[in-house]
One Martini backbone bead per residue (centre of mass of N, CA, C, O) as a GRO file, in nm:
protein
  325
    1MET     BB    1  -0.458  -1.632  -9.790
    2THR     BB    2  -0.292  -1.523 -10.031
    3CYS     BB    3  -0.145  -1.306  -9.872
    4CYS     BB    4   0.001  -1.496  -9.680
    5LEU     BB    5   0.144  -1.663  -9.897
    6THR     BB    6   0.298  -1.426 -10.024
    7PHE     BB    7   0.443  -1.334  -9.769
    8VAL     BB    8   0.594  -1.599  -9.706
    9THR     BB    9   0.741  -1.617  -9.976
   10ALA     BB   10   0.895  -1.351  -9.947
   11ILE     BB   11   1.047  -1.420  -9.685
   12LEU     BB   12   1.186  -1.679  -9.792
   13SER     BB   13   1.336  -1.536 -10.021
   14VAL     BB   14   1.514  -1.368  -9.830
   15VAL     BB   15   1.631  -1.592  -9.646
   16LEU     BB   16   1.698  -1.781  -9.928
   17ARG     BB   17   1.875  -1.612 -10.137
   18HIS     BB   18   2.147  -1.801 -10.135
   19GLN     BB   19   1.970  -2.080 -10.229
   20MET     BB   20   1.832  -1.913 -10.464
   21GLU     BB   21   1.711  -1.837 -10.753
   22THR     BB   22   1.568  -1.578 -10.910
   23SER     BB   23   1.370  -1.739 -11.090
   24ALA     BB   24   1.236  -1.899 -10.857
   25VAL     BB   25   1.122  -1.658 -10.705
   26ALA     BB   26   0.951  -1.544 -10.936
   27LEU     BB   27   0.780  -1.799 -10.977
   28ALA     BB   28   0.657  -1.813 -10.692
   29LEU     BB   29   0.518  -1.533 -10.698
   30SER     BB   30   0.349  -1.583 -10.950
   31TYR     BB   31   0.185  -1.822 -10.834
   32CYS     BB   32   0.061  -1.669 -10.596
   33ILE     BB   33  -0.104  -1.473 -10.769
   34ASN     BB   34  -0.266  -1.697 -10.923
   35LEU     BB   35  -0.405  -1.813 -10.664
   36THR     BB   36  -0.616  -1.595 -10.621
   37ALA     BB   37  -0.809  -1.677 -10.851
   38LEU     BB   38  -0.842  -1.972 -10.760
   39PHE     BB   39  -0.967  -1.915 -10.480
   40GLN     BB   40  -1.210  -1.753 -10.582
   41TRP     BB   41  -1.331  -1.983 -10.747
   42ALA     BB   42  -1.362  -2.183 -10.509
   43VAL     BB   43  -1.556  -2.010 -10.343
   44ARG     BB   44  -1.780  -1.986 -10.553
   45GLN     BB   45  -1.829  -2.291 -10.587
   46SER     BB   46  -1.903  -2.349 -10.291
   47ALA     BB   47  -2.147  -2.159 -10.281
   48GLU     BB   48  -2.308  -2.292 -10.513
   49THR     BB   49  -2.316  -2.574 -10.391
   50GLU     BB   50  -2.478  -2.492 -10.142
   51ASN     BB   51  -2.725  -2.396 -10.298
   52TYR     BB   52  -2.782  -2.662 -10.445
   53MET     BB   53  -2.816  -2.833 -10.185
   54THR     BB   54  -3.063  -2.683 -10.088
   55SER     BB   55  -3.240  -2.763 -10.326
   56ALA     BB   56  -3.208  -3.069 -10.288
   57GLU     BB   57  -3.329  -3.074 -10.004
   58ARG     BB   58  -3.609  -2.969 -10.087
   59ILE     BB   59  -3.678  -3.187 -10.291
   60ASP     BB   60  -3.661  -3.417 -10.088
   61GLU     BB   61  -3.880  -3.308  -9.902
   62TYR     BB   62  -4.113  -3.293 -10.114
   63SER     BB   63  -4.100  -3.603 -10.197
   64HIS     BB   64  -4.206  -3.677  -9.880
   65LEU     BB   65  -4.468  -3.569  -9.909
   66PRO     BB   66  -4.784  -3.602  -9.868
   67ALA     BB   67  -5.046  -3.668 -10.037
   68GLU     BB   68  -5.334  -3.578 -10.136
   69MET     BB   69  -5.638  -3.652 -10.044
   70ASN     BB   70  -5.867  -3.743 -10.265
   71PHE     BB   71  -5.826  -3.618 -10.556
   72SER     BB   72  -6.024  -3.851 -10.722
   73GLN     BB   73  -6.204  -3.869 -10.454
   74GLY     BB   74  -6.559  -3.899 -10.360
   75ASN     BB   75  -6.883  -3.902 -10.224
   76THR     BB   76  -6.941  -3.695 -10.459
   77ILE     BB   77  -7.098  -3.657 -10.780
   78PRO     BB   78  -7.114  -3.422 -10.988
   79PRO     BB   79  -7.247  -3.277 -11.224
   80ILE     BB   80  -7.137  -3.212 -11.533
   81ASN     BB   81  -7.235  -2.884 -11.523
   82TRP     BB   82  -7.091  -2.822 -11.274
   83PRO     BB   83  -7.167  -2.520 -11.230
   84THR     BB   84  -7.452  -2.317 -11.334
   85GLU     BB   85  -7.416  -2.045 -11.143
   86GLY     BB   86  -7.221  -1.963 -10.869
   87ARG     BB   87  -7.298  -2.036 -10.583
   88ILE     BB   88  -7.192  -1.916 -10.253
   89GLN     BB   89  -7.151  -2.090  -9.927
   90PHE     BB   90  -7.107  -1.996  -9.588
   91GLU     BB   91  -7.116  -2.222  -9.293
   92ASN     BB   92  -6.965  -2.176  -9.023
   93TYR     BB   93  -6.662  -2.118  -9.107
   94LYS     BB   94  -6.354  -2.290  -9.027
   95LEU     BB   95  -5.987  -2.212  -9.002
   96LYS     BB   96  -5.680  -2.393  -9.005
   97TYR     BB   97  -5.341  -2.460  -9.060
   98ARG     BB   98  -5.325  -2.593  -8.771
   99PRO     BB   99  -5.438  -2.757  -8.498
  100GLU     BB  100  -5.260  -2.568  -8.284
  101LEU     BB  101  -5.393  -2.326  -8.406
  102GLU     BB  102  -5.549  -2.054  -8.472
  103PRO     BB  103  -5.801  -1.927  -8.624
  104VAL     BB  104  -5.852  -1.752  -8.941
  105LEU     BB  105  -6.146  -1.862  -8.943
  106LYS     BB  106  -6.453  -1.756  -8.741
  107GLY     BB  107  -6.738  -1.817  -8.858
  108ILE     BB  108  -6.852  -1.801  -9.157
  109ASN     BB  109  -7.126  -1.606  -9.309
  110LEU     BB  110  -7.202  -1.655  -9.662
  111GLU     BB  111  -7.372  -1.520  -9.957
  112ILE     BB  112  -7.329  -1.572 -10.312
  113ILE     BB  113  -7.448  -1.453 -10.585
  114PRO     BB  114  -7.490  -1.504 -10.892
  115ARG     BB  115  -7.274  -1.288 -11.072
  116ASN     BB  116  -7.130  -1.161 -10.853
  117LYS     BB  117  -6.927  -0.887 -10.729
  118ILE     BB  118  -6.657  -0.938 -10.499
  119GLY     BB  119  -6.505  -0.752 -10.244
  120VAL     BB  120  -6.193  -0.805 -10.059
  121ILE     BB  121  -6.108  -0.665  -9.742
  122GLY     BB  122  -5.812  -0.590  -9.539
  123ARG     BB  123  -5.594  -0.652  -9.330
  124THR     BB  124  -5.324  -0.794  -9.245
  125GLY     BB  125  -5.450  -1.109  -9.142
  126ALA     BB  126  -5.778  -1.114  -9.178
  127GLY     BB  127  -5.855  -1.356  -9.423
  128LYS     BB  128  -5.857  -1.332  -9.733
  129SER     BB  129  -5.678  -1.575  -9.842
  130SER     BB  130  -5.832  -1.797  -9.681
  131ILE     BB  131  -6.076  -1.811  -9.864
  132PHE     BB  132  -5.928  -1.930 -10.107
  133GLN     BB  133  -5.813  -2.179  -9.962
  134ALA     BB  134  -6.089  -2.296  -9.895
  135LEU     BB  135  -6.196  -2.331 -10.188
  136PHE     BB  136  -5.931  -2.520 -10.264
  137ARG     BB  137  -5.839  -2.702 -10.035
  138LEU     BB  138  -5.528  -2.646  -9.886
  139THR     BB  139  -5.620  -2.791  -9.632
  140ASP     BB  140  -5.677  -2.982  -9.382
  141PRO     BB  141  -5.977  -3.120  -9.293
  142SER     BB  142  -5.914  -3.118  -8.972
  143THR     BB  143  -5.904  -2.774  -8.984
  144THR     BB  144  -6.220  -2.784  -9.028
  145GLU     BB  145  -6.541  -2.606  -9.026
  146GLY     BB  146  -6.816  -2.659  -9.177
  147LYS     BB  147  -6.937  -2.497  -9.485
  148ILE     BB  148  -6.908  -2.526  -9.852
  149LEU     BB  149  -7.116  -2.405 -10.112
  150ILE     BB  150  -7.178  -2.512 -10.457
  151ASP     BB  151  -7.471  -2.530 -10.571
  152GLY     BB  152  -7.534  -2.716 -10.294
  153ILE     BB  153  -7.237  -2.834 -10.274
  154ASP     BB  154  -7.014  -2.987 -10.084
  155ILE     BB  155  -6.670  -2.957 -10.122
  156HIS     BB  156  -6.594  -3.201  -9.908
  157THR     BB  157  -6.747  -3.440 -10.097
  158ILE     BB  158  -6.545  -3.394 -10.318
  159SER     BB  159  -6.310  -3.388 -10.531
  160LEU     BB  160  -6.037  -3.205 -10.605
  161ASN     BB  161  -6.063  -3.222 -10.909
  162ASP     BB  162  -6.355  -3.119 -10.931
  163LEU     BB  163  -6.312  -2.852 -10.787
  164ARG     BB  164  -6.056  -2.718 -10.937
  165SER     BB  165  -6.181  -2.737 -11.232
  166ILE     BB  166  -6.411  -2.494 -11.157
  167LEU     BB  167  -6.179  -2.301 -11.089
  168ASN     BB  168  -6.077  -1.962 -11.118
  169ILE     BB  169  -5.750  -1.786 -11.155
  170ILE     BB  170  -5.587  -1.468 -11.068
  171PRO     BB  171  -5.290  -1.391 -10.975
  172GLN     BB  172  -5.070  -1.170 -10.846
  173SER     BB  173  -4.850  -1.365 -10.948
  174PRO     BB  174  -4.733  -1.478 -11.218
  175VAL     BB  175  -4.788  -1.803 -11.381
  176LEU     BB  176  -4.513  -1.955 -11.547
  177PHE     BB  177  -4.379  -2.171 -11.788
  178SER     BB  178  -4.107  -2.351 -11.926
  179ASN     BB  179  -4.249  -2.284 -12.229
  180THR     BB  180  -4.485  -2.245 -12.429
  181LEU     BB  181  -4.745  -2.046 -12.495
  182ARG     BB  182  -4.946  -2.267 -12.557
  183TYR     BB  183  -4.910  -2.419 -12.287
  184ASN     BB  184  -4.990  -2.177 -12.099
  185LEU     BB  185  -5.282  -2.157 -12.222
  186ASP     BB  186  -5.296  -2.495 -12.317
  187PRO     BB  187  -5.205  -2.772 -12.147
  188PHE     BB  188  -5.461  -2.975 -12.263
  189GLN     BB  189  -5.551  -2.929 -12.557
  190HIS     BB  190  -5.862  -2.781 -12.614
  191TYR     BB  191  -5.765  -2.568 -12.833
  192THR     BB  192  -5.748  -2.368 -13.090
  193ASP     BB  193  -5.568  -2.142 -13.257
  194GLU     BB  194  -5.797  -1.940 -13.293
  195GLN     BB  195  -5.869  -1.916 -12.992
  196LEU     BB  196  -5.592  -1.817 -12.899
  197TRP     BB  197  -5.577  -1.562 -13.076
  198ASN     BB  198  -5.840  -1.431 -12.972
  199THR     BB  199  -5.740  -1.405 -12.681
  200LEU     BB  200  -5.491  -1.230 -12.739
  201GLU     BB  201  -5.661  -1.000 -12.856
  202ALA     BB  202  -5.830  -0.943 -12.595
  203VAL     BB  203  -5.533  -0.872 -12.438
  204GLN     BB  204  -5.335  -0.720 -12.637
  205LEU     BB  205  -5.102  -0.952 -12.775
  206LYS     BB  206  -5.100  -1.023 -13.080
  207ASN     BB  207  -4.882  -0.802 -13.187
  208LYS     BB  208  -4.643  -0.940 -12.984
  209ILE     BB  209  -4.689  -1.217 -13.137
  210ASP     BB  210  -4.564  -1.450 -13.361
  211ASN     BB  211  -4.605  -1.731 -13.195
  212LEU     BB  212  -4.720  -2.006 -13.003
  213ASP     BB  213  -4.406  -2.137 -12.985
  214ILE     BB  214  -4.295  -1.955 -12.797
  215GLN     BB  215  -4.061  -1.911 -12.556
  216ILE     BB  216  -4.074  -1.930 -12.205
  217ALA     BB  217  -3.917  -1.824 -11.959
  218GLU     BB  218  -3.825  -1.814 -11.658
  219TYR     BB  219  -4.079  -1.640 -11.510
  220GLY     BB  220  -4.114  -1.463 -11.773
  221SER     BB  221  -3.842  -1.285 -11.849
  222ASN     BB  222  -3.932  -1.217 -12.168
  223PHE     BB  223  -4.143  -1.051 -12.004
  224SER     BB  224  -4.342  -0.850 -11.873
  225VAL     BB  225  -4.543  -0.823 -11.607
  226GLY     BB  226  -4.794  -0.738 -11.767
  227GLU     BB  227  -4.780  -0.966 -11.983
  228CYS     BB  228  -4.796  -1.201 -11.787
  229GLN     BB  229  -5.077  -1.124 -11.677
  230LEU     BB  230  -5.225  -1.139 -11.952
  231ILE     BB  231  -5.177  -1.440 -11.990
  232CYS     BB  232  -5.341  -1.522 -11.740
  233VAL     BB  233  -5.605  -1.399 -11.842
  234ALA     BB  234  -5.624  -1.569 -12.098
  235ARG     BB  235  -5.643  -1.840 -11.950
  236ALA     BB  236  -5.911  -1.766 -11.804
  237ILE     BB  237  -6.086  -1.726 -12.056
  238LEU     BB  238  -6.063  -2.024 -12.166
  239LYS     BB  239  -6.186  -2.114 -11.903
  240PRO     BB  240  -6.458  -2.278 -11.802
  241SER     BB  241  -6.648  -2.074 -11.566
  242LYS     BB  242  -6.838  -1.954 -11.268
  243ILE     BB  243  -6.558  -1.900 -11.108
  244LEU     BB  244  -6.367  -1.611 -10.995
  245LEU     BB  245  -6.036  -1.554 -10.876
  246ILE     BB  246  -5.884  -1.245 -10.741
  247ASP     BB  247  -5.542  -1.156 -10.651
  248GLU     BB  248  -5.473  -0.883 -10.738
  249ALA     BB  249  -5.376  -0.850 -11.062
  250THR     BB  250  -5.273  -0.518 -11.035
  251ALA     BB  251  -5.039  -0.470 -10.819
  252HIS     BB  252  -4.768  -0.498 -11.045
  253VAL     BB  253  -4.883  -0.286 -11.244
  254ASP     BB  254  -4.954  -0.062 -11.453
  255SER     BB  255  -5.206   0.157 -11.527
  256LYS     BB  256  -5.266   0.056 -11.814
  257THR     BB  257  -5.289  -0.247 -11.748
  258ASP     BB  258  -5.505  -0.212 -11.538
  259GLU     BB  259  -5.726  -0.111 -11.732
  260ILE     BB  260  -5.728  -0.355 -11.917
  261ILE     BB  261  -5.804  -0.570 -11.705
  262GLN     BB  262  -6.068  -0.441 -11.605
  263GLU     BB  263  -6.210  -0.450 -11.882
  264ILE     BB  264  -6.191  -0.755 -11.928
  265ILE     BB  265  -6.348  -0.842 -11.676
  266ARG     BB  266  -6.614  -0.696 -11.751
  267GLU     BB  267  -6.648  -0.844 -12.035
  268LYS     BB  268  -6.557  -1.169 -11.994
  269PHE     BB  269  -6.691  -1.199 -11.670
  270SER     BB  270  -7.007  -1.128 -11.641
  271ASN     BB  271  -7.113  -1.451 -11.588
  272GLN     BB  272  -6.945  -1.442 -11.321
  273THR     BB  273  -6.827  -1.522 -11.021
  274ILE     BB  274  -6.656  -1.269 -10.821
  275LEU     BB  275  -6.345  -1.269 -10.639
  276THR     BB  276  -6.173  -0.986 -10.479
  277ILE     BB  277  -5.863  -0.906 -10.384
  278ALA     BB  278  -5.784  -0.592 -10.239
  279HIS     BB  279  -5.539  -0.300 -10.283
  280ARG     BB  280  -5.743  -0.131 -10.454
  281LEU     BB  281  -6.025   0.054 -10.460
  282ASN     BB  282  -6.082   0.078 -10.775
  283THR     BB  283  -6.126  -0.246 -10.816
  284ILE     BB  284  -6.421  -0.242 -10.622
  285MET     BB  285  -6.634  -0.004 -10.685
  286ASP     BB  286  -6.801  -0.206 -10.904
  287SER     BB  287  -6.918  -0.378 -10.702
  288ASP     BB  288  -7.184  -0.532 -10.550
  289GLN     BB  289  -6.992  -0.629 -10.311
  290ILE     BB  290  -6.850  -0.589  -9.975
  291VAL     BB  291  -6.580  -0.730  -9.784
  292ILE     BB  292  -6.488  -0.700  -9.440
  293MET     BB  293  -6.200  -0.800  -9.287
  294ASP     BB  294  -6.148  -0.917  -8.929
  295LYS     BB  295  -6.002  -1.150  -8.755
  296GLY     BB  296  -6.174  -1.378  -8.928
  297LEU     BB  297  -6.408  -1.171  -8.986
  298ILE     BB  298  -6.710  -1.021  -9.072
  299GLN     BB  299  -6.760  -0.684  -9.045
  300GLU     BB  300  -6.861  -0.621  -9.347
  301TYR     BB  301  -7.170  -0.612  -9.565
  302GLY     BB  302  -7.201  -0.458  -9.893
  303THR     BB  303  -7.230  -0.199 -10.061
  304PRO     BB  304  -7.023   0.047 -10.145
  305ASN     BB  305  -7.204   0.277 -10.036
  306ASP     BB  306  -7.261   0.158  -9.758
  307ILE     BB  307  -6.967   0.126  -9.669
  308LEU     BB  308  -6.883   0.423  -9.701
  309MET     BB  309  -7.080   0.533  -9.491
  310LYS     BB  310  -6.978   0.355  -9.246
  311GLN     BB  311  -6.642   0.384  -9.342
  312LYS     BB  312  -6.530   0.669  -9.405
  313ASP     BB  313  -6.301   0.713  -9.200
  314LEU     BB  314  -6.145   0.457  -9.264
  315PHE     BB  315  -6.086   0.518  -9.562
  316ASP     BB  316  -5.952   0.798  -9.529
  317ASP     BB  317  -5.713   0.678  -9.345
  318ASN     BB  318  -5.648   0.407  -9.567
  319LYS     BB  319  -5.597   0.452  -9.877
  320SER     BB  320  -5.256   0.448  -9.836
  321SER     BB  321  -5.259   0.170  -9.685
  322SER     BB  322  -5.090  -0.137  -9.717
  323ASN     BB  323  -5.219  -0.285  -9.444
  324TRP     BB  324  -5.524  -0.275  -9.541
  325LEU     BB  325  -5.515  -0.379  -9.863
   0.00000   0.00000   0.00000
């Protein structure tokens, strides 16, 4: 547009050269050139405004989403110290993401003994993450069938608040808030400074932190990915729980941080029932049991040695395949 405007101005300056002073022509061309930067700024601003309006549209959409039902209400009130063991049972459990879709979990039957370490593997879309979603009850109750019991209590009969407060998770992508380190470790202010510092020492971050009130930037951008994940591990250590879910916490970190996290999990969570979605075989080879998921069903369940014997060819062919683990 600015090129056309400059071209037209130049043509008119030639055509009207006898009617215009030289200074006026120079001034007109000068302003045309300046308009280039102005138009570029206007285009940038319009693009940013469009992006912001998309965000505003999403916020408006989210604000009108229906709230989760019975977050603080349930038919059953679990005991104060529930769960005391961490036993998990799936009884013919089926799950759909929406009523009109096919089930992603197709009648799972599984019992996890307290304090067992379970590795969950399978191809993309096999149903690994759906198990975690089922435990947290992230889908509408009308899309589920069967039961999930934790220490003998059906999780669909208790409130979401009671359920989610007893589950611990270390996500694949670190989740940090734009607030202080203290808030990210202890958002409900349950622990003393000494406990927070001891936890940071346990995850080998104490020497890298000046104070607990240091500000964490958006998405934890002032820390490395490995340090962000270690903060999430520290948060999990602080939370008393009998069940820990790990969505391959070491998938995006370097090998050194991977080793640190694996050692912390072995040491600090030894008395908890652990379910790990695995993308690397080495993270689950010391598990008590391994679950192989395929098309929403449990294809194999057994010790690592038993699974390796049964599935040797499968593992050999897929050790480096990203769509298998």
